[in-house]
N, C-alpha and C positions, 0 to 999 in steps of 0.2 A: 653219556649223551643219549638222548632219546631219539629214536628213529621217527621220521615223519613219513606218513603214507603219501604216495603220489598216484593220482589217477589221471591217465591221459585223457585229454578232452580236445574237442574241435570247436574253436570259437566261430562266430558267424563269418568272420573274414576268411576263414579257411574251409568253410562248409561247401560241399558240392552235392549234387544229386538229391537223394531222398532227405538227407539232413538239411540241406539248404531249403528244400520245400517245407520241411517241418518248421524251421525257423521262420520262414515267410508266413506260414499258417499261424504261428504264434503271434507275429506282429499284426496280422490281419484281425484275429479275434481279440487280441489284447489291446489293440489300439495304439501300440508304440513298438518301436523296433528293438528295444533292449531285450537281451537274452541273459537272464540271471545265471550265476555260476551253478546254482543248484540244477538248472536245466542242462547246462553244459556237461555236468557229470554223466549224463546219459547219452552224450553225443555220439558215442561209438555204436549206439543202438538206436538209430533214427525212428524205428517203429515205436520204441518206448517213449521217445520224446513226443511223438504225435499223440500217443494215448494219454500221456500226462497232460498235455495241453488241452486235449479234448475233455478230460475230466475237469480241468479248471474252467474251461468254457462253460460246461454244463452247470458246474457248482457255483461259479463266481461271476461270470461275465454275461449271463443271460438271465432273464426272469423279470418279474414285476417289482420285486423289492429293490430299494436303492442299494447300489454297490457298497457304500460304507456299512450298511446294516449287514449285508452278506459277509463282508470281511470281518466284522466284529464277531459274528456268530462263528465263523471259521477259526478265528483267533481263540475264542473261548473254548471251542472243542479241542483245538491243539493243546491248549493249556491243561485241560482235563486229562488228555492223553499223554501229558508230559513230553510233547513234541515241540522242539525248538523252532521248527519251520512253520 
């Protein structure tokens, strides 16, 4: 049997303090309250969540180009880098 890795996370329903603030910031700049599992993987380090969301904000959620175009470029770059996210 193969072992499965487990990473402790804090979902939005259990977030407090700095993590709750980081999740609210993500909802504010992202335009919706959903917090993806990839973000929750960093939930034990709220400063990392905030930096991740800030980088997404700068790269994906602001600017003059339409969001679908920015997401297409990001997906193409991820594919070139063999990144599945």
